[in-house]
PDB file of N, CA, C and O in Angstrom:
ATOM      1  N   MET A   1      11.736  -1.569  14.519  1.00  0.00           N
ATOM      2  CA  MET A   1      11.585  -0.615  13.093  1.00  0.00           C
ATOM      3  C   MET A   1      12.994   0.324  13.140  1.00  0.00           C
ATOM      4  O   MET A   1      13.114   1.219  13.977  1.00  0.00           O
ATOM      5  N   SER A   2      14.140  -0.010  12.055  1.00  0.00           N
ATOM      6  CA  SER A   2      15.037   0.833  11.966  1.00  0.00           C
ATOM      7  C   SER A   2      14.305   2.259  11.787  1.00  0.00           C
ATOM      8  O   SER A   2      13.208   2.459  11.266  1.00  0.00           O
ATOM      9  N   THR A   3      15.503   3.532  12.550  1.00  0.00           N
ATOM     10  CA  THR A   3      15.266   4.909  11.957  1.00  0.00           C
ATOM     11  C   THR A   3      14.771   4.900  10.614  1.00  0.00           C
ATOM     12  O   THR A   3      13.642   5.227  10.248  1.00  0.00           O
ATOM     13  N   GLU A   4      15.996   4.378   9.718  1.00  0.00           N
ATOM     14  CA  GLU A   4      16.067   4.243   8.080  1.00  0.00           C
ATOM     15  C   GLU A   4      14.528   4.041   7.542  1.00  0.00           C
ATOM     16  O   GLU A   4      14.002   4.718   6.659  1.00  0.00           O
ATOM     17  N   TRP A   5      13.791   2.726   8.425  1.00  0.00           N
ATOM     18  CA  TRP A   5      12.973   2.629   7.545  1.00  0.00           C
ATOM     19  C   TRP A   5      11.915   4.131   8.392  1.00  0.00           C
ATOM     20  O   TRP A   5      11.651   5.067   7.637  1.00  0.00           O
ATOM     21  N   ILE A   6      11.462   4.213   9.725  1.00  0.00           N
ATOM     22  CA  ILE A   6      10.917   5.269  10.156  1.00  0.00           C
ATOM     23  C   ILE A   6      11.137   6.532   9.004  1.00  0.00           C
ATOM     24  O   ILE A   6      10.244   6.947   8.265  1.00  0.00           O
ATOM     25  N   ASN A   7      12.211   6.913   9.032  1.00  0.00           N
ATOM     26  CA  ASN A   7      12.261   8.432   7.915  1.00  0.00           C
ATOM     27  C   ASN A   7      11.790   7.884   7.072  1.00  0.00           C
ATOM     28  O   ASN A   7      10.625   8.249   7.228  1.00  0.00           O
ATOM     29  N   ARG A   8      11.774   6.890   5.774  1.00  0.00           N
ATOM     30  CA  ARG A   8      11.492   6.188   4.709  1.00  0.00           C
ATOM     31  C   ARG A   8       9.860   6.496   4.708  1.00  0.00           C
ATOM     32  O   ARG A   8       9.190   7.206   3.958  1.00  0.00           O
ATOM     33  N   LEU A   9       9.391   5.470   6.142  1.00  0.00           N
ATOM     34  CA  LEU A   9       7.656   5.867   5.863  1.00  0.00           C
ATOM     35  C   LEU A   9       7.301   7.459   5.979  1.00  0.00           C
ATOM     36  O   LEU A   9       6.686   8.041   5.085  1.00  0.00           O
ATOM     37  N   THR A  10       7.797   8.164   7.290  1.00  0.00           N
ATOM     38  CA  THR A  10       7.619   9.431   7.171  1.00  0.00           C
ATOM     39  C   THR A  10       7.575  10.379   5.788  1.00  0.00           C
ATOM     40  O   THR A  10       6.510  10.949   5.553  1.00  0.00           O
ATOM     41  N   THR A  11       8.686  10.563   4.875  1.00  0.00           N
ATOM     42  CA  THR A  11       8.659  10.901   3.629  1.00  0.00           C
ATOM     43  C   THR A  11       8.025  10.401   2.992  1.00  0.00           C
ATOM     44  O   THR A  11       7.249  11.212   2.487  1.00  0.00           O
ATOM     45  N   LEU A  12       7.785   8.994   2.515  1.00  0.00           N
ATOM     46  CA  LEU A  12       6.390   8.713   2.006  1.00  0.00           C
ATOM     47  C   LEU A  12       5.119   9.174   1.900  1.00  0.00           C
ATOM     48  O   LEU A  12       4.455   9.183   0.864  1.00  0.00           O
ATOM     49  N   GLN A  13       4.640   9.712   3.398  1.00  0.00           N
ATOM     50  CA  GLN A  13       3.639   9.942   3.821  1.00  0.00           C
ATOM     51  C   GLN A  13       3.219  11.242   3.854  1.00  0.00           C
ATOM     52  O   GLN A  13       2.076  11.674   3.706  1.00  0.00           O
ATOM     53  N   ARG A  14       4.287  11.857   4.071  1.00  0.00           N
ATOM     54  CA  ARG A  14       4.260  13.603   3.467  1.00  0.00           C
ATOM     55  C   ARG A  14       4.483  13.551   1.419  1.00  0.00           C
ATOM     56  O   ARG A  14       3.455  13.928   0.856  1.00  0.00           O
ATOM     57  N   THR A  15       5.237  13.288   0.786  1.00  0.00           N
ATOM     58  CA  THR A  15       5.320  13.241  -0.319  1.00  0.00           C
ATOM     59  C   THR A  15       3.354  12.991  -0.706  1.00  0.00           C
ATOM     60  O   THR A  15       2.882  13.776  -1.530  1.00  0.00           O
ATOM     61  N   LEU A  16       2.157  11.661   0.078  1.00  0.00           N
ATOM     62  CA  LEU A  16       1.232  11.383  -0.249  1.00  0.00           C
ATOM     63  C   LEU A  16       0.551  12.532   0.005  1.00  0.00           C
ATOM     64  O   LEU A  16      -0.169  12.945  -0.904  1.00  0.00           O
ATOM     65  N   THR A  17       0.609  13.224   1.140  1.00  0.00           N
ATOM     66  CA  THR A  17       0.115  14.041   1.807  1.00  0.00           C
ATOM     67  C   THR A  17       0.100  15.422   0.898  1.00  0.00           C
ATOM     68  O   THR A  17      -0.977  16.004   0.773  1.00  0.00           O
ATOM     69  N   VAL A  18       1.072  15.857   0.375  1.00  0.00           N
ATOM     70  CA  VAL A  18       1.249  16.488  -0.952  1.00  0.00           C
ATOM     71  C   VAL A  18       0.377  16.039  -2.046  1.00  0.00           C
ATOM     72  O   VAL A  18      -0.599  16.750  -2.286  1.00  0.00           O
ATOM     73  N   CYS A  19       0.558  15.002  -2.736  1.00  0.00           N
ATOM     74  CA  CYS A  19       0.238  14.605  -4.171  1.00  0.00           C
ATOM     75  C   CYS A  19      -0.027  13.214  -3.652  1.00  0.00           C
ATOM     76  O   CYS A  19       0.774  12.292  -3.493  1.00  0.00           O
ATOM     77  N   PRO A  20      -1.716  13.278  -3.353  1.00  0.00           N
ATOM     78  CA  PRO A  20      -2.096  11.869  -3.282  1.00  0.00           C
ATOM     79  C   PRO A  20      -2.278  10.957  -3.542  1.00  0.00           C
ATOM     80  O   PRO A  20      -2.547   9.907  -2.958  1.00  0.00           O
ATOM     81  N   THR A  21      -2.039  11.512  -5.260  1.00  0.00           N
ATOM     82  CA  THR A  21      -2.069  10.378  -6.779  1.00  0.00           C
ATOM     83  C   THR A  21      -0.415  10.094  -7.255  1.00  0.00           C
ATOM     84  O   THR A  21      -0.184  10.141  -8.464  1.00  0.00           O
ATOM     85  N   ASN A  22       0.933   9.748  -6.132  1.00  0.00           N
ATOM     86  CA  ASN A  22       1.675   9.785  -6.416  1.00  0.00           C
ATOM     87  C   ASN A  22       1.855   7.638  -6.211  1.00  0.00           C
ATOM     88  O   ASN A  22       2.161   7.069  -5.163  1.00  0.00           O
ATOM     89  N   GLY A  23       1.552   6.975  -7.523  1.00  0.00           N
ATOM     90  CA  GLY A  23       1.226   5.927  -7.618  1.00  0.00           C
ATOM     91  C   GLY A  23       2.438   5.499  -7.117  1.00  0.00           C
ATOM     92  O   GLY A  23       2.209   4.833  -6.107  1.00  0.00           O
ATOM     93  N   SER A  24       3.866   5.583  -7.396  1.00  0.00           N
ATOM     94  CA  SER A  24       5.095   4.800  -7.109  1.00  0.00           C
ATOM     95  C   SER A  24       5.513   5.463  -5.706  1.00  0.00           C
ATOM     96  O   SER A  24       6.591   4.949  -5.407  1.00  0.00           O
ATOM     97  N   ALA A  25       5.163   6.296  -4.808  1.00  0.00           N
ATOM     98  CA  ALA A  25       5.566   6.661  -3.340  1.00  0.00           C
ATOM     99  C   ALA A  25       3.966   5.692  -2.978  1.00  0.00           C
ATOM    100  O   ALA A  25       4.107   4.867  -2.076  1.00  0.00           O
ATOM    101  N   ARG A  26       2.899   5.748  -3.455  1.00  0.00           N
ATOM    102  CA  ARG A  26       1.852   4.580  -2.679  1.00  0.00           C
ATOM    103  C   ARG A  26       2.668   3.175  -2.947  1.00  0.00           C
ATOM    104  O   ARG A  26       3.407   2.705  -2.082  1.00  0.00           O
ATOM    105  N   CYS A  27       2.572   2.876  -3.558  1.00  0.00           N
ATOM    106  CA  CYS A  27       3.697   1.856  -3.819  1.00  0.00           C
ATOM    107  C   CYS A  27       4.712   1.051  -2.912  1.00  0.00           C
ATOM    108  O   CYS A  27       4.588  -0.045  -2.363  1.00  0.00           O
ATOM    109  N   GLU A  28       5.618   1.836  -2.932  1.00  0.00           N
ATOM    110  CA  GLU A  28       6.142   1.498  -2.035  1.00  0.00           C
ATOM    111  C   GLU A  28       5.902   1.996  -0.579  1.00  0.00           C
ATOM    112  O   GLU A  28       6.837   1.640   0.138  1.00  0.00           O
ATOM    113  N   LEU A  29       4.899   2.743   0.126  1.00  0.00           N
ATOM    114  CA  LEU A  29       4.555   2.898   1.187  1.00  0.00           C
ATOM    115  C   LEU A  29       3.762   1.638   1.436  1.00  0.00           C
ATOM    116  O   LEU A  29       3.898   1.194   2.576  1.00  0.00           O
ATOM    117  N   ALA A  30       2.932   0.934   0.602  1.00  0.00           N
ATOM    118  CA  ALA A  30       2.374  -0.021   0.434  1.00  0.00           C
ATOM    119  C   ALA A  30       3.089  -1.738   0.771  1.00  0.00           C
ATOM    120  O   ALA A  30       2.554  -2.632   1.427  1.00  0.00           O
ATOM    121  N   SER A  31       4.420  -1.765   0.079  1.00  0.00           N
ATOM    122  CA  SER A  31       5.323  -2.544   0.039  1.00  0.00           C
ATOM    123  C   SER A  31       5.980  -2.139   1.624  1.00  0.00           C
ATOM    124  O   SER A  31       6.229  -3.143   2.292  1.00  0.00           O
ATOM    125  N   LEU A  32       6.170  -1.323   2.042  1.00  0.00           N
ATOM    126  CA  LEU A  32       7.063  -1.031   3.291  1.00  0.00           C
ATOM    127  C   LEU A  32       6.175  -1.191   4.648  1.00  0.00           C
ATOM    128  O   LEU A  32       6.639  -1.520   5.740  1.00  0.00           O
ATOM    129  N   LEU A  33       4.713  -0.875   4.350  1.00  0.00           N
ATOM    130  CA  LEU A  33       4.232  -1.251   5.541  1.00  0.00           C
ATOM    131  C   LEU A  33       4.057  -3.314   5.342  1.00  0.00           C
ATOM    132  O   LEU A  33       4.027  -3.859   6.446  1.00  0.00           O
ATOM    133  N   GLU A  34       3.990  -3.986   4.518  1.00  0.00           N
ATOM    134  CA  GLU A  34       3.685  -4.512   4.471  1.00  0.00           C
ATOM    135  C   GLU A  34       5.356  -5.351   4.730  1.00  0.00           C
ATOM    136  O   GLU A  34       5.303  -6.569   4.556  1.00  0.00           O
ATOM    137  N   ARG A  35       6.200  -5.010   4.962  1.00  0.00           N
ATOM    138  CA  ARG A  35       7.658  -5.448   5.416  1.00  0.00           C
ATOM    139  C   ARG A  35       7.503  -5.522   7.148  1.00  0.00           C
ATOM    140  O   ARG A  35       7.971  -6.410   7.860  1.00  0.00           O
ATOM    141  N   LEU A  36       6.512  -4.026   7.713  1.00  0.00           N
ATOM    142  CA  LEU A  36       6.738  -3.668   9.018  1.00  0.00           C
ATOM    143  C   LEU A  36       5.202  -4.912   9.495  1.00  0.00           C
ATOM    144  O   LEU A  36       4.581  -4.832  10.555  1.00  0.00           O
ATOM    145  N   ASN A  37       4.929  -5.940   8.384  1.00  0.00           N
ATOM    146  CA  ASN A  37       3.655  -6.325   8.820  1.00  0.00           C
ATOM    147  C   ASN A  37       2.288  -5.493   9.245  1.00  0.00           C
ATOM    148  O   ASN A  37       1.222  -5.813   9.771  1.00  0.00           O
ATOM    149  N   GLN A  38       2.598  -4.833   8.979  1.00  0.00           N
ATOM    150  CA  GLN A  38       1.185  -3.941   9.174  1.00  0.00           C
ATOM    151  C   GLN A  38      -0.018  -3.667   7.705  1.00  0.00           C
ATOM    152  O   GLN A  38      -0.362  -2.729   6.986  1.00  0.00           O
ATOM    153  N   SER A  39      -0.373  -5.364   7.891  1.00  0.00           N
ATOM    154  CA  SER A  39      -0.998  -6.002   6.821  1.00  0.00           C
ATOM    155  C   SER A  39      -2.773  -4.884   6.639  1.00  0.00           C
ATOM    156  O   SER A  39      -3.424  -5.131   5.624  1.00  0.00           O
ATOM    157  N   GLU A  40      -3.011  -4.439   7.042  1.00  0.00           N
ATOM    158  CA  GLU A  40      -4.531  -3.449   7.246  1.00  0.00           C
ATOM    159  C   GLU A  40      -3.927  -2.185   6.464  1.00  0.00           C
ATOM    160  O   GLU A  40      -4.375  -1.834   5.372  1.00  0.00           O
ATOM    161  N   GLU A  41      -3.097  -1.670   6.978  1.00  0.00           N
ATOM    162  CA  GLU A  41      -2.590  -0.330   6.541  1.00  0.00           C
ATOM    163  C   GLU A  41      -2.374  -0.272   4.794  1.00  0.00           C
ATOM    164  O   GLU A  41      -2.660   0.323   3.755  1.00  0.00           O
ATOM    165  N   ALA A  42      -1.661  -1.358   5.387  1.00  0.00           N
ATOM    166  CA  ALA A  42      -0.886  -1.856   3.219  1.00  0.00           C
ATOM    167  C   ALA A  42      -2.214  -1.911   2.311  1.00  0.00           C
ATOM    168  O   ALA A  42      -2.188  -1.265   1.263  1.00  0.00           O
ATOM    169  N   LEU A  43      -3.081  -2.456   2.557  1.00  0.00           N
ATOM    170  CA  LEU A  43      -4.164  -2.973   2.210  1.00  0.00           C
ATOM    171  C   LEU A  43      -4.978  -1.930   1.448  1.00  0.00           C
ATOM    172  O   LEU A  43      -5.271  -1.920   0.253  1.00  0.00           O
ATOM    173  N   VAL A  44      -5.387  -0.734   2.762  1.00  0.00           N
ATOM    174  CA  VAL A  44      -5.598   0.079   2.461  1.00  0.00           C
ATOM    175  C   VAL A  44      -5.064   1.087   1.153  1.00  0.00           C
ATOM    176  O   VAL A  44      -5.865   1.708   0.455  1.00  0.00           O
ATOM    177  N   HIS A  45      -3.397   1.141   0.929  1.00  0.00           N
ATOM    178  CA  HIS A  45      -2.729   1.635   0.220  1.00  0.00           C
ATOM    179  C   HIS A  45      -2.967   1.143  -1.033  1.00  0.00           C
ATOM    180  O   HIS A  45      -3.485   1.758  -1.965  1.00  0.00           O
ATOM    181  N   TRP A  46      -2.362  -0.587  -1.024  1.00  0.00           N
ATOM    182  CA  TRP A  46      -3.321  -1.148  -2.370  1.00  0.00           C
ATOM    183  C   TRP A  46      -4.566  -1.053  -3.245  1.00  0.00           C
ATOM    184  O   TRP A  46      -4.791  -1.130  -4.452  1.00  0.00           O
ATOM    185  N   LYS A  47      -5.320  -0.844  -2.080  1.00  0.00           N
ATOM    186  CA  LYS A  47      -6.359  -0.924  -2.563  1.00  0.00           C
ATOM    187  C   LYS A  47      -6.548   0.780  -3.726  1.00  0.00           C
ATOM    188  O   LYS A  47      -7.053   0.841  -4.847  1.00  0.00           O
ATOM    189  N   MET A  48      -6.053   1.700  -3.061  1.00  0.00           N
ATOM    190  CA  MET A  48      -6.537   3.505  -3.310  1.00  0.00           C
ATOM    191  C   MET A  48      -5.204   3.346  -5.032  1.00  0.00           C
ATOM    192  O   MET A  48      -5.246   4.272  -5.843  1.00  0.00           O
ATOM    193  N   LEU A  49      -4.584   2.591  -5.194  1.00  0.00           N
ATOM    194  CA  LEU A  49      -3.309   2.256  -5.897  1.00  0.00           C
ATOM    195  C   LEU A  49      -4.764   1.445  -6.934  1.00  0.00           C
ATOM    196  O   LEU A  49      -5.684   2.143  -7.361  1.00  0.00           O
ATOM    197  N   LEU A  50      -4.718   0.457  -7.092  1.00  0.00           N
ATOM    198  CA  LEU A  50      -5.471  -0.061  -7.470  1.00  0.00           C
ATOM    199  C   LEU A  50      -7.374   0.510  -8.157  1.00  0.00           C
ATOM    200  O   LEU A  50      -8.094  -0.028  -8.998  1.00  0.00           O
ATOM    201  N   ALA A  51      -7.586   1.793  -7.294  1.00  0.00           N
ATOM    202  CA  ALA A  51      -8.519   2.496  -8.021  1.00  0.00           C
ATOM    203  C   ALA A  51      -8.161   3.549  -8.802  1.00  0.00           C
ATOM    204  O   ALA A  51      -8.772   3.961  -9.788  1.00  0.00           O
ATOM    205  N   ALA A  52      -7.247   3.933  -8.379  1.00  0.00           N
ATOM    206  CA  ALA A  52      -6.042   4.935  -9.268  1.00  0.00           C
ATOM    207  C   ALA A  52      -6.182   4.010 -10.823  1.00  0.00           C
ATOM    208  O   ALA A  52      -6.931   4.351 -11.738  1.00  0.00           O
ATOM    209  N   ASP A  53      -5.275   2.788 -10.847  1.00  0.00           N
ATOM    210  CA  ASP A  53      -5.012   2.361 -12.302  1.00  0.00           C
ATOM    211  C   ASP A  53      -5.269   0.790 -11.824  1.00  0.00           C
ATOM    212  O   ASP A  53      -4.725   0.129 -10.939  1.00  0.00           O
ATOM    213  N   PRO A  54      -6.407   0.435 -12.846  1.00  0.00           N
ATOM    214  CA  PRO A  54      -7.280  -0.807 -12.138  1.00  0.00           C
ATOM    215  C   PRO A  54      -5.991  -2.209 -12.682  1.00  0.00           C
ATOM    216  O   PRO A  54      -6.039  -3.332 -12.180  1.00  0.00           O
ATOM    217  N   ASN A  55      -4.999  -1.830 -13.700  1.00  0.00           N
ATOM    218  CA  ASN A  55      -4.490  -3.287 -14.502  1.00  0.00           C
ATOM    219  C   ASN A  55      -3.229  -2.895 -13.761  1.00  0.00           C
ATOM    220  O   ASN A  55      -2.278  -2.795 -14.537  1.00  0.00           O
ATOM    221  N   SER A  56      -2.935  -2.646 -12.515  1.00  0.00           N
ATOM    222  CA  SER A  56      -1.555  -2.451 -11.846  1.00  0.00           C
ATOM    223  C   SER A  56      -1.743  -3.502 -11.143  1.00  0.00           C
ATOM    224  O   SER A  56      -2.552  -3.642 -10.225  1.00  0.00           O
ATOM    225  N   LEU A  57      -0.613  -4.654 -11.778  1.00  0.00           N
ATOM    226  CA  LEU A  57      -0.363  -6.002 -11.325  1.00  0.00           C
ATOM    227  C   LEU A  57       0.343  -5.870 -10.019  1.00  0.00           C
ATOM    228  O   LEU A  57       0.273  -6.869  -9.304  1.00  0.00           O
ATOM    229  N   GLN A  58       0.885  -5.039  -9.641  1.00  0.00           N
ATOM    230  CA  GLN A  58       1.327  -4.756  -8.497  1.00  0.00           C
ATOM    231  C   GLN A  58       0.589  -4.645  -7.074  1.00  0.00           C
ATOM    232  O   GLN A  58       0.808  -5.177  -5.986  1.00  0.00           O
ATOM    233  N   ALA A  59      -0.508  -3.609  -7.595  1.00  0.00           N
ATOM    234  CA  ALA A  59      -1.529  -3.479  -6.471  1.00  0.00           C
ATOM    235  C   ALA A  59      -2.284  -5.031  -6.452  1.00  0.00           C
ATOM    236  O   ALA A  59      -2.579  -5.417  -5.321  1.00  0.00           O
ATOM    237  N   ARG A  60      -2.521  -5.675  -7.243  1.00  0.00           N
ATOM    238  CA  ARG A  60      -3.724  -7.305  -7.212  1.00  0.00           C
ATOM    239  C   ARG A  60      -2.634  -7.736  -6.333  1.00  0.00           C
ATOM    240  O   ARG A  60      -2.766  -8.022  -5.142  1.00  0.00           O
ATOM    241  N   GLU A  61      -1.435  -7.765  -7.081  1.00  0.00           N
ATOM    242  CA  GLU A  61      -0.740  -8.828  -6.284  1.00  0.00           C
ATOM    243  C   GLU A  61      -0.645  -8.626  -4.592  1.00  0.00           C
ATOM    244  O   GLU A  61      -0.761  -9.544  -3.780  1.00  0.00           O
ATOM    245  N   GLY A  62      -0.433  -7.370  -4.310  1.00  0.00           N
ATOM    246  CA  GLY A  62      -0.422  -6.637  -2.546  1.00  0.00           C
ATOM    247  C   GLY A  62      -1.326  -6.895  -2.172  1.00  0.00           C
ATOM    248  O   GLY A  62      -1.330  -7.428  -1.063  1.00  0.00           O
ATOM    249  N   ILE A  63      -2.630  -6.667  -2.883  1.00  0.00           N
ATOM    250  CA  ILE A  63      -4.265  -7.258  -1.927  1.00  0.00           C
ATOM    251  C   ILE A  63      -4.170  -8.634  -1.736  1.00  0.00           C
ATOM    252  O   ILE A  63      -4.547  -9.148  -0.682  1.00  0.00           O
ATOM    253  N   ALA A  64      -3.779  -9.171  -2.504  1.00  0.00           N
ATOM    254  CA  ALA A  64      -3.961 -11.276  -2.692  1.00  0.00           C
ATOM    255  C   ALA A  64      -3.051 -11.411  -1.197  1.00  0.00           C
ATOM    256  O   ALA A  64      -3.354 -11.981  -0.149  1.00  0.00           O
ATOM    257  N   ARG A  65      -1.832 -10.644  -1.576  1.00  0.00           N
ATOM    258  CA  ARG A  65      -1.302 -10.987   0.204  1.00  0.00           C
ATOM    259  C   ARG A  65      -1.719 -10.481   1.574  1.00  0.00           C
ATOM    260  O   ARG A  65      -1.435 -10.809   2.725  1.00  0.00           O
ATOM    261  N   CYS A  66      -2.431  -9.640   1.070  1.00  0.00           N
ATOM    262  CA  CYS A  66      -3.290  -8.735   2.717  1.00  0.00           C
ATOM    263  C   CYS A  66      -4.038  -9.065   3.228  1.00  0.00           C
ATOM    264  O   CYS A  66      -4.172  -9.231   4.440  1.00  0.00           O
ATOM    265  N   ALA A  67      -5.020  -9.316   1.991  1.00  0.00           N
ATOM    266  CA  ALA A  67      -6.114  -9.347   2.398  1.00  0.00           C
ATOM    267  C   ALA A  67      -6.818 -10.737   3.362  1.00  0.00           C
ATOM    268  O   ALA A  67      -7.830 -10.599   4.049  1.00  0.00           O
ATOM    269  N   PRO A  68      -6.093 -11.970   3.242  1.00  0.00           N
ATOM    270  CA  PRO A  68      -6.132 -12.603   3.530  1.00  0.00           C
ATOM    271  C   PRO A  68      -5.398 -12.469   5.228  1.00  0.00           C
ATOM    272  O   PRO A  68      -6.012 -12.887   6.210  1.00  0.00           O
ATOM    273  N   LYS A  69      -4.526 -12.060   5.289  1.00  0.00           N
ATOM    274  CA  LYS A  69      -3.933 -11.851   6.608  1.00  0.00           C
ATOM    275  C   LYS A  69      -4.623 -10.623   7.394  1.00  0.00           C
ATOM    276  O   LYS A  69      -4.486 -10.326   8.581  1.00  0.00           O
ATOM    277  N   VAL A  70      -5.213 -10.146   6.644  1.00  0.00           N
ATOM    278  CA  VAL A  70      -6.576  -8.982   7.832  1.00  0.00           C
ATOM    279  C   VAL A  70      -7.959  -9.874   7.721  1.00  0.00           C
ATOM    280  O   VAL A  70      -8.855  -9.391   8.413  1.00  0.00           O
ATOM    281  N   GLY A  71      -8.308 -10.989   7.053  1.00  0.00           N
ATOM    282  CA  GLY A  71      -9.411 -11.164   7.092  1.00  0.00           C
ATOM    283  C   GLY A  71     -10.568 -11.025   6.673  1.00  0.00           C
ATOM    284  O   GLY A  71     -11.656 -11.555   6.901  1.00  0.00           O
ATOM    285  N   ARG A  72     -10.146 -10.157   5.960  1.00  0.00           N
ATOM    286  CA  ARG A  72     -10.864  -9.709   4.066  1.00  0.00           C
ATOM    287  C   ARG A  72     -10.997 -10.593   3.032  1.00  0.00           C
ATOM    288  O   ARG A  72      -9.945 -10.637   2.396  1.00  0.00           O
ATOM    289  N   PRO A  73     -11.848 -11.321   2.589  1.00  0.00           N
ATOM    290  CA  PRO A  73     -12.361 -12.179   1.342  1.00  0.00           C
ATOM    291  C   PRO A  73     -11.573 -10.854   0.247  1.00  0.00           C
ATOM    292  O   PRO A  73     -11.368  -9.655   0.437  1.00  0.00           O
ATOM    293  N   LEU A  74     -11.313 -11.715  -0.837  1.00  0.00           N
ATOM    294  CA  LEU A  74     -10.455 -10.782  -1.872  1.00  0.00           C
ATOM    295  C   LEU A  74     -12.058 -10.902  -2.554  1.00  0.00           C
ATOM    296  O   LEU A  74     -12.937 -11.764  -2.557  1.00  0.00           O
ATOM    297  N   GLN A  75     -11.878  -9.425  -3.160  1.00  0.00           N
ATOM    298  CA  GLN A  75     -13.205  -9.005  -4.127  1.00  0.00           C
ATOM    299  C   GLN A  75     -12.621  -8.046  -5.117  1.00  0.00           C
ATOM    300  O   GLN A  75     -12.058  -6.982  -4.859  1.00  0.00           O
ATOM    301  N   SER A  76     -12.850  -8.608  -6.343  1.00  0.00           N
ATOM    302  CA  SER A  76     -12.913  -7.925  -7.257  1.00  0.00           C
ATOM    303  C   SER A  76     -13.635  -5.902  -7.290  1.00  0.00           C
ATOM    304  O   SER A  76     -14.771  -5.704  -6.859  1.00  0.00           O
ATOM    305  N   PRO A  77     -13.166  -5.240  -7.588  1.00  0.00           N
ATOM    306  CA  PRO A  77     -13.213  -4.009  -7.252  1.00  0.00           C
ATOM    307  C   PRO A  77     -14.463  -3.711  -8.604  1.00  0.00           C
ATOM    308  O   PRO A  77     -14.482  -4.359  -9.650  1.00  0.00           O
ATOM    309  N   SER A  78     -15.299  -2.746  -8.301  1.00  0.00           N
ATOM    310  CA  SER A  78     -16.692  -2.776  -9.163  1.00  0.00           C
ATOM    311  C   SER A  78     -16.382  -1.168  -9.731  1.00  0.00           C
ATOM    312  O   SER A  78     -17.178  -0.618 -10.493  1.00  0.00           O
TER     313      SER A  78
END
């Protein structure tokens, strides 16, 4: 993992600590985690994003990519 990615991960995590509702930071973090093959952690963030914005196509696509990798069935949010 490059230093640049580590720095970006740290920045995004700090941003979400201060403002957990920052959808763009959460989306970027989930995408970065996917690129780093951290599908389970990315899935958590995609689900949080979808809970905050049920119409988020990016979150739905992220869940569709990550869920099979972590062995979880796709489910509609209730």
